[in-house]
Every structure is written in C-alpha cells, then in structure tokens.
N, C-alpha and C positions, 0 to 999 in steps of 0.2 A: 873413713877415707870419707877424707875433703872435695869437697869439685866444688868448683870455681868457675864465674861467668866466663869465664872465654871459654871453657874444656875440658881447664886445665886437673889433673887428681894428682892430690898428695895426700899420703897415707902415716903423714910425722906431726898433722895439728895436732894442739892439745886442748882436747873442752873440758869449760869444766860446765858439768850437767845440773838441772834444775831436779832436786828431791824426785822419787817413785813411786805412788803412795803403791803397799801390794794391790789393794780395789784394784788396781792399771792392771796389770799384768797378769790378773787371776783367773782369766775367762777368756779364750777369744776371740778377736780382736784385730782391733788402730787403732794406736795414736798416738800421738805427737806427743817427742818431748824436746824440750826449749834449749839454749847454754850458751857458754861466751868460746870463740875463740882464746886459750892463756894468753895475755901480752897484749889483748886489741878491745877494741869495740863491738866486734867485728860479732853480729848472732847469728849463732847454730841451730841448724833443724833437724830433730832423725826422726824418719817414723818406726814405729816400733810392729813387724805385727806377732802377735801367741796363734797357734796354732795347738 
C-alpha cells in the first residue's frame, strides 16, 4: 500500500524492491527495504517486522 504525502493511499502502485538476504528475515526483528515506484524516480520504503 502506497501512502502519499497528502495522506491518500494506493494499493496498485508497483514497486521494484531491493534484494533481501535470508539473514535479514532469519530471526525476529525489524529491517527496512528500499525500492523504486515503477515508471518513476520516486523512492519506496517498507519496514518489515519478523516475529
């Protein structure tokens, strides 16, 4: 789900995400993954929580 600066949301935004190594999700914790919204130069960021 993309959340824009004006607070609106869009679940159809395609994102190309950076690779995630298995070590990042092998144990509980939190990490950030970065990417780019397809067709733009807009950066994407997701916080992933592994329980």
